[in-house]
C-alpha positions in Angstrom: -24.5 -2.6 -29.0 -27.5 -0.4 -29.7 -31.0 -1.6 -29.2 -31.7 -1.4 -32.9 -29.0 -4.0 -33.5 -30.6 -6.5 -31.2 -33.7 -7.2 -33.2 -34.8 -10.8 -33.6 -35.0 -10.5 -37.4 -31.3 -10.0 -37.5 -30.5 -13.3 -35.7 -33.4 -15.7 -36.4 -33.1 -16.3 -40.2 -29.4 -17.2 -40.0 -30.0 -19.6 -37.1 -32.6 -21.4 -39.2 -30.1 -22.3 -42.0 -26.8 -22.3 -40.2 -27.2 -25.8 -38.7 -27.7 -27.3 -42.1 -24.8 -25.3 -43.6 -22.4 -26.7 -41.0 -23.8 -30.2 -41.5 -22.1 -30.2 -44.9 -18.7 -30.7 -43.3 -19.6 -32.4 -40.0 -21.2 -35.8 -40.5 -22.0 -36.4 -36.7 -23.8 -33.0 -36.8 -25.8 -34.0 -39.9 -26.7 -37.3 -38.2 -27.9 -35.5 -35.1 -30.1 -33.1 -37.1 -31.6 -36.2 -38.8 -32.2 -38.0 -35.5 -33.9 -35.1 -33.8 -36.9 -35.3 -36.2 -37.4 -31.5 -36.1 -40.7 -30.2 -37.4 -40.3 -29.0 -41.0 -42.4 -25.9 -40.3 -39.7 -24.5 -38.1 -37.3 -24.0 -41.1 -37.6 -22.7 -44.7 -39.5 -25.2 -46.8 -37.0 -27.4 -48.5 -37.3 -30.8 -50.3 -35.7 -33.9 -49.1 -34.5 -35.0 -45.6 -32.7 -32.7 -43.2 -29.4 -34.3 -44.1 -30.0 -33.3 -47.7 -30.9 -29.8 -46.8 -27.2 -28.9 -46.5 -27.0 -28.9 -50.3 -30.3 -27.1 -50.9 -30.1 -23.8 -52.8 -32.1 -22.0 -50.0 -29.3 -22.8 -47.5 -26.4 -22.2 -49.9 -27.8 -19.1 -51.4 -28.7 -17.6 -48.0 -25.2 -18.0 -46.7 -23.4 -17.0 -49.9 -26.0 -14.4 -51.0 -28.6 -15.0 -53.6 -27.2 -15.2 -57.1 -29.9 -17.2 -58.9 -32.1 -16.1 -61.7 -35.1 -14.1 -60.6 -36.0 -13.1 -57.0 -34.9 -15.0 -53.9 -37.3 -17.8 -52.8 -39.2 -15.8 -50.3 -42.1 -18.3 -50.4 -39.9 -20.9 -48.7 -39.6 -18.6 -45.7 -43.3 -17.8 -45.3 -44.3 -20.8 -43.0 -41.4 -20.4 -40.6 -41.9 -16.6 -40.5 -45.5 -17.0 -39.5 -44.8 -19.8 -37.0 -41.9 -17.9 -35.3 -44.0 -14.7 -35.4 -46.9 -16.3 -33.6 -44.5 -17.8 -31.0 -42.7 -14.5 -30.4 -46.0 -12.6 -30.2 -47.3 -15.1 -27.6 -44.0 -14.9 -25.7 -44.2 -11.1 -25.7 -47.8 -11.2 -24.5 -46.9 -13.6 -21.7 -44.0 -11.4 -20.6 -46.4 -8.4 -20.5 -48.8 -10.4 -18.3 -46.0 -11.2 -16.0 -44.8 -7.7 -15.5 -48.2 -5.9 -15.7 -48.8 -6.2 -11.9 -45.3 -4.9 -11.2 -45.5 -1.8 -13.4 -48.1 0.8 -12.1 -49.0 2.2 -15.5 -49.7 -1.2 -17.1 -52.0 -2.8 -14.4 
């Protein structure tokens, strides 16, 4: 696989809705998602409890492609995009600090 195909923006959004999509058919999985008490800011902003998110239009329309009226609900993705962006930026910075003494031109 080429490096351009390995970007985080290709894999992160599906991994934020896939657990709830699969919870539709797997009740133990839905119960586990509910019991974990995951912070809401990690995922697109949806109403209800995590067990109800399986039937949310954001989850359904992400997996099946947006067919609703008007533009896709990008606002629901704003908080998790910023949160994950800050995390990934900090992770990248930490990795640079770890390797800076090992690479002559960085340190």
